C-alpha angles and dihedrals in degrees: 000000000000119000113233123223091234095047133149093283091068091044090053090048090054092049093048093046093049091047089058088058095055097080090049093049095047093045094047092047091048091048091052093047093046090048090049094050092047091050091049090050095049095041094047090050092050098245092127143344141203109233092184115043141135115270096005092180091059107031128042091196132062102261090182088067099042097043102033114018099035094051091048092049090046090053091051090046092053093046092051094044090055091061101051137066128252097267092048090050090055091049092048091050091050091048091051090048091053092047096049096068089048089051090049091052091050090048089052091052089051091049095243096113135029127189126209121243093260094055121115120188090224085073088063092048094051093039095052091044090058093039093053093047092049092049092048094047091049090051092048093050092048091050091051091048091047094051094070 
């Protein structure tokens, strides 16, 4: 029997390659949904608001951030976390958590973000710390489950 160019070996490669993407897809989708729900919670309780956002008559949150920017940043986060050791991961998470409040303050200066009077930027630090750990642990567990 003659062996075709597009034989089973290529088909198996496609399946294996696509299976490696599954943990990324699930983790990124979960991160976007979690970010969306958290934004809805904080916006509806008056902790912060997005003065400039797409479709302001429909959405009270900035869907451009939660559905475009956050998934892209999550993907970069996961890629970088895969290449470093446990101590370096902890340091990266801390660095991100220190940078987020600075980014929020810059966003406020640009008029893209506005916090309520009761907001404290330490909430962002703690919240992102937990968020990043949850996202990383989810990704790790999906990768372990997918490797069998």
